[in-house]
N, CA, C and O atoms as a DFTB+ gen file, in Angstrom:
368 C
 N C O
     1  1       5.918      83.968      61.511
     2  2       5.749      83.258      62.951
     3  2       5.089      82.088      63.325
     4  3       5.248      81.629      64.456
     5  1       4.213      81.444      62.328
     6  2       3.604      80.237      62.700
     7  2       4.794      79.160      62.867
     8  3       4.724      78.394      63.828
     9  1       5.895      79.063      61.966
    10  2       6.920      78.016      62.310
    11  2       7.415      78.039      63.460
    12  3       7.666      76.948      63.971
    13  1       7.696      79.230      64.190
    14  2       8.198      79.496      65.449
    15  2       7.201      79.083      66.587
    16  3       7.595      78.322      67.471
    17  1       5.869      79.584      66.586
    18  2       4.897      79.218      67.580
    19  2       4.100      78.009      66.989
    20  3       2.880      78.089      66.850
    21  1       4.880      76.762      66.604
    22  2       4.379      75.765      66.253
    23  2       3.344      74.734      67.004
    24  3       2.579      73.961      66.426
    25  1       3.479      74.882      68.304
    26  2       2.363      74.267      69.211
    27  2       0.936      74.898      69.302
    28  3       0.041      74.391      69.978
    29  1       0.785      76.099      68.535
    30  2      -0.446      76.759      68.571
    31  2      -0.593      77.332      67.209
    32  3       0.355      77.749      66.542
    33  1      -1.905      77.329      66.813
    34  2      -2.474      77.986      65.617
    35  2      -2.098      79.444      65.482
    36  3      -2.763      80.021      66.342
    37  1      -1.503      80.157      64.955
    38  2      -1.085      81.720      65.001
    39  2      -2.571      82.334      65.057
    40  3      -2.736      83.231      65.883
    41  1      -3.571      81.985      64.339
    42  2      -4.603      82.946      64.478
    43  2      -5.625      82.650      65.844
    44  3      -6.546      83.374      66.223
    45  1      -5.143      81.301      66.481
    46  2      -5.766      81.313      67.822
    47  2      -4.894      81.982      69.030
    48  3      -5.380      82.143      70.149
    49  1      -3.953      82.245      68.794
    50  2      -3.266      83.194      69.809
    51  2      -3.603      84.459      70.128
    52  3      -3.658      85.287      69.219
    53  1      -3.853      84.788      71.298
    54  2      -4.007      86.097      71.815
    55  2      -2.729      86.706      72.381
    56  3      -2.087      86.146      73.269
    57  1      -2.352      87.972      71.791
    58  2      -1.146      88.597      72.347
    59  2      -0.925      88.833      73.554
    60  3       0.228      88.744      73.975
    61  1      -2.019      89.205      74.429
    62  2      -1.985      89.213      75.770
    63  2      -1.962      88.069      76.575
    64  3      -1.117      87.900      77.454
    65  1      -3.023      87.131      76.265
    66  2      -3.357      85.934      77.037
    67  2      -2.064      84.971      76.930
    68  3      -1.628      84.451      77.957
    69  1      -1.452      84.737      75.671
    70  2      -0.375      83.945      75.476
    71  2       1.024      84.667      75.638
    72  3       2.066      84.138      75.251
    73  1       0.985      85.641      76.107
    74  2       2.201      86.619      76.111
    75  2       3.357      85.780      76.732
    76  3       4.417      86.135      76.215
    77  1       3.536      84.795      77.656
    78  2       4.577      84.279      78.111
    79  2       4.997      83.177      77.205
    80  3       6.183      82.862      77.107
    81  1       4.125      82.631      76.594
    82  2       4.397      81.489      75.498
    83  2       5.092      82.107      74.242
    84  3       6.083      81.587      73.730
    85  1       4.530      83.209      73.796
    86  2       5.292      83.992      72.599
    87  2       6.309      84.380      72.859
    88  3       7.195      84.115      72.047
    89  1       6.700      85.212      74.135
    90  2       7.813      85.802      74.564
    91  2       8.946      84.784      74.840
    92  3      10.102      85.106      74.564
    93  1       8.658      83.520      75.396
    94  2       9.824      82.665      75.384
    95  2      10.051      81.931      74.141
    96  3      11.225      81.766      73.809
    97  1       9.085      81.444      73.369
    98  2       9.379      80.815      71.845
    99  2      10.399      81.769      71.194
   100  3      11.347      81.279      70.580
   101  1      10.248      83.197      71.300
   102  2      10.745      84.068      70.638
   103  2      12.357      84.312      71.089
   104  3      13.318      84.367      70.322
   105  1      12.366      84.416      72.262
   106  2      13.735      84.658      73.002
   107  2      14.522      83.230      72.788
   108  3      15.737      83.244      72.590
   109  1      13.859      82.121      72.832
   110  2      14.566      80.810      72.874
   111  2      14.821      80.289      71.365
   112  3      15.766      79.538      71.124
   113  1      14.051      80.667      70.500
   114  2      14.063      80.244      69.078
   115  2      14.037      80.982      68.024
   116  3      14.247      80.592      66.876
   117  1      13.717      82.330      68.451
   118  2      13.549      83.319      67.126
   119  2      14.473      83.863      66.409
   120  3      15.672      83.667      66.605
   121  1      14.008      84.587      65.525
   122  2      15.294      85.311      64.558
   123  2      15.525      86.685      65.240
   124  3      14.813      86.948      66.209
   125  1      16.420      87.557      64.842
   126  2      16.639      88.656      65.263
   127  2      15.470      89.889      64.931
   128  3      15.342      90.940      65.559
   129  1      14.690      89.441      63.787
   130  2      13.575      90.196      63.429
   131  2      12.411      90.198      64.368
   132  3      11.765      91.166      64.769
   133  1      12.260      88.849      64.658
   134  2      11.305      88.106      65.651
   135  2      11.334      88.825      66.975
   136  3      10.324      89.263      67.525
   137  1      12.558      88.917      67.449
   138  2      13.030      89.401      68.772
   139  2      12.714      90.987      68.799
   140  3      12.167      91.538      69.754
   141  1      13.133      91.646      67.621
   142  2      12.880      93.048      67.657
   143  2      11.450      93.366      67.542
   144  3      11.077      94.354      68.174
   145  1      10.446      92.620      66.751
   146  2       9.129      92.801      66.776
   147  2       8.569      92.617      68.216
   148  3       7.723      93.406      68.637
   149  1       9.089      91.454      69.078
   150  2       8.699      91.356      70.241
   151  2       8.915      92.510      71.308
   152  3       8.056      92.910      72.093
   153  1      10.073      92.921      71.207
   154  2      10.401      94.230      72.061
   155  2       9.728      95.653      71.623
   156  3       9.448      96.607      72.349
   157  1       9.611      95.551      70.663
   158  2       8.538      96.710      70.066
   159  2       6.998      96.587      70.396
   160  3       6.358      97.577      70.750
   161  1       6.481      95.460      70.280
   162  2       5.263      95.186      70.708
   163  2       5.028      95.145      72.056
   164  3       3.986      95.700      72.404
   165  1       5.831      94.546      73.092
   166  2       5.518      94.385      74.183
   167  2       6.390      95.495      75.162
   168  3       5.845      95.949      76.168
   169  1       7.607      95.844      74.834
   170  2       8.268      96.554      75.453
   171  2       9.338      95.600      76.423
   172  3       9.022      94.512      76.903
   173  1      10.609      96.236      76.584
   174  2      11.662      95.740      77.230
   175  2      11.347      95.185      78.575
   176  3      11.773      94.102      78.975
   177  1      10.506      96.062      79.316
   178  2      10.221      95.907      80.925
   179  2       9.111      94.881      80.909
   180  3       9.128      94.162      81.908
   181  1       8.188      94.634      80.074
   182  2       7.231      93.733      79.958
   183  2       7.871      92.363      79.592
   184  3       7.590      91.361      80.250
   185  1       8.760      92.321      78.507
   186  2       9.497      91.086      78.269
   187  2      10.305      90.578      79.487
   188  3      10.198      89.430      79.919
   189  1      11.037      91.424      79.953
   190  2      12.067      91.049      81.278
   191  2      11.081      90.579      82.342
   192  3      11.405      89.580      82.983
   193  1       9.979      91.140      82.598
   194  2       9.343      90.839      83.793
   195  2       8.476      89.614      83.438
   196  3       8.102      88.856      84.333
   197  1       8.181      89.425      82.269
   198  2       7.577      87.980      81.904
   199  2       8.510      86.862      81.910
   200  3       8.126      85.715      82.139
   201  1       9.693      87.152      81.672
   202  2      10.999      86.273      81.416
   203  2      11.135      85.736      82.946
   204  3      11.185      84.532      83.198
   205  1      11.192      86.794      83.986
   206  2      11.568      86.376      85.211
   207  2      10.379      85.744      85.923
   208  3      10.560      84.753      86.631
   209  1       9.391      86.180      85.793
   210  2       8.155      85.644      86.681
   211  2       7.329      84.553      86.234
   212  3       6.497      84.089      87.015
   213  1       7.486      83.981      84.806
   214  2       6.918      83.025      84.229
   215  2       7.942      82.061      83.479
   216  3       7.732      81.712      82.317
   217  1       8.906      81.704      84.100
   218  2      10.225      80.775      83.291
   219  2       9.512      79.639      82.497
   220  3       8.440      79.131      82.827
   221  1      10.020      79.416      81.753
   222  2       9.799      78.144      80.632
   223  2      11.251      77.553      80.511
   224  3      12.230      78.259      80.269
   225  1      11.307      75.997      80.731
   226  2      12.435      75.351      80.594
   227  2      12.675      75.010      79.160
   228  3      12.550      73.841      78.795
   229  1      13.015      75.960      78.317
   230  2      13.046      75.499      76.760
   231  2      14.307      76.148      76.026
   232  3      14.433      76.087      74.803
   233  1      15.204      76.758      76.839
   234  2      16.339      77.389      76.241
   235  2      17.404      76.700      76.340
   236  3      17.702      76.162      77.406
   237  1      18.231      76.590      75.141
   238  2      19.752      76.142      74.983
   239  2      20.500      76.922      75.862
   240  3      20.079      78.063      76.053
   241  1      21.387      76.613      76.371
   242  2      22.592      77.500      77.086
   243  2      22.931      78.714      76.278
   244  3      23.032      79.821      76.807
   245  1      23.116      78.498      74.928
   246  2      23.392      79.823      74.060
   247  2      22.233      80.795      74.086
   248  3      22.363      81.986      74.368
   249  1      20.956      80.137      73.735
   250  2      19.729      81.199      73.796
   251  2      19.579      81.639      75.267
   252  3      18.940      82.680      75.421
   253  1      19.948      81.169      76.129
   254  2      19.792      81.761      77.506
   255  2      20.785      82.932      77.912
   256  3      20.506      83.896      78.626
   257  1      21.962      82.657      77.330
   258  2      23.016      83.712      77.421
   259  2      22.527      84.793      76.432
   260  3      22.730      85.943      76.820
   261  1      21.972      84.667      75.331
   262  2      21.528      85.779      74.488
   263  2      20.366      86.346      75.109
   264  3      20.218      87.563      75.005
   265  1      19.507      85.663      75.746
   266  2      18.411      86.408      76.211
   267  2      18.777      87.362      77.404
   268  3      18.279      88.486      77.458
   269  1      19.679      86.893      78.389
   270  2      20.105      87.744      79.459
   271  2      20.943      89.203      78.705
   272  3      20.855      90.343      79.161
   273  1      21.564      88.892      77.742
   274  2      22.212      90.017      77.028
   275  2      21.140      90.912      76.450
   276  3      21.297      92.133      76.478
   277  1      20.096      90.382      75.946
   278  2      18.981      91.044      75.308
   279  2      18.359      91.752      76.144
   280  3      18.170      92.946      75.908
   281  1      17.901      91.143      77.330
   282  2      16.994      91.732      78.406
   283  2      17.862      92.617      79.521
   284  3      17.355      93.008      80.573
   285  1      19.072      92.844      79.185
   286  2      19.945      93.707      80.280
   287  2      20.010      93.140      81.492
   288  3      20.033      93.964      82.406
   289  1      20.053      91.868      81.855
   290  2      20.081      91.305      83.202
   291  2      21.265      90.632      83.351
   292  3      21.797      89.961      82.467
   293  1      21.781      90.843      84.719
   294  2      23.058      90.206      84.933
   295  2      22.712      88.703      84.935
   296  3      21.586      88.262      85.165
   297  1      23.781      87.981      84.658
   298  2      23.514      86.388      84.490
   299  2      23.160      85.720      86.013
   300  3      22.434      84.745      86.203
   301  1      23.731      86.355      86.838
   302  2      23.431      86.027      88.267
   303  2      22.114      85.867      88.598
   304  3      21.843      85.082      89.507
   305  1      21.095      86.565      87.935
   306  2      19.777      86.832      88.202
   307  2      18.872      85.877      87.626
   308  3      17.658      85.893      87.828
   309  1      19.624      84.843      86.730
   310  2      18.686      83.893      85.976
   311  2      19.082      82.582      86.602
   312  3      20.281      82.312      86.658
   313  1      18.312      81.861      87.011
   314  2      18.186      80.617      87.892
   315  2      18.176      79.353      86.552
   316  3      17.126      78.974      86.033
   317  1      19.134      78.992      86.276
   318  2      19.518      78.383      84.941
   319  2      18.585      77.080      84.982
   320  3      18.150      76.688      83.900
   321  1      18.254      76.403      86.108
   322  2      17.680      75.126      86.225
   323  2      16.058      75.529      85.541
   324  3      15.407      74.795      84.797
   325  1      15.718      76.690      85.961
   326  2      14.278      77.123      85.536
   327  2      14.120      77.457      83.853
   328  3      13.030      77.725      83.348
   329  1      15.204      77.401      83.201
   330  2      15.316      78.000      81.693
   331  2      15.898      77.007      80.974
   332  3      15.378      76.573      79.946
   333  1      17.177      76.506      81.517
   334  2      18.012      75.686      80.610
   335  2      17.543      74.185      80.313
   336  3      17.497      73.376      81.239
   337  1      17.228      73.860      79.126
   338  2      16.690      72.442      78.942
   339  2      17.723      71.442      79.209
   340  3      17.428      70.256      79.356
   341  1      18.822      71.842      79.272
   342  2      19.714      70.650      79.189
   343  2      20.287      70.357      80.615
   344  3      21.177      69.532      80.823
   345  1      19.665      71.142      81.603
   346  2      20.005      70.680      83.163
   347  2      18.964      69.888      83.618
   348  3      17.808      70.028      83.217
   349  1      19.303      69.082      84.415
   350  2      18.204      67.832      84.951
   351  2      17.013      68.763      85.699
   352  3      17.176      69.839      86.274
   353  1      15.755      68.001      85.506
   354  2      14.520      68.557      86.341
   355  2      14.715      68.466      87.767
   356  3      15.192      67.435      88.242
   357  1      14.379      69.486      88.529
   358  2      14.334      69.459      89.848
   359  2      12.650      69.263      90.218
   360  3      11.827      70.147      89.981
   361  1      12.319      67.985      90.821
   362  2      11.150      67.621      90.965
   363  2      11.049      67.599      92.423
   364  3      11.889      66.963      93.060
   365  1       9.985      68.311      93.097
   366  2       9.880      68.174      94.440
   367  2       9.948      69.490      95.028
   368  3       9.874      69.626      96.249
């Protein structure tokens, strides 16, 4: 997992305090095995809630589409400009 969570030392991460960072990194960049671990560890409801309430703009369009399928969310509920790194930033 260290390669995936490269901006932090894995030993320094707290699974609860760093939950949003871990969830978004795995959804945006993780392998199927990492996604399965995340869903088992946090549960689908927690992952979905964290995804919705603490957005991070680091998803490719493909990863964002994959995430909405994994989380069983209608694509219309996802505000692309809050997640898709290819969309322009909306400052202000």
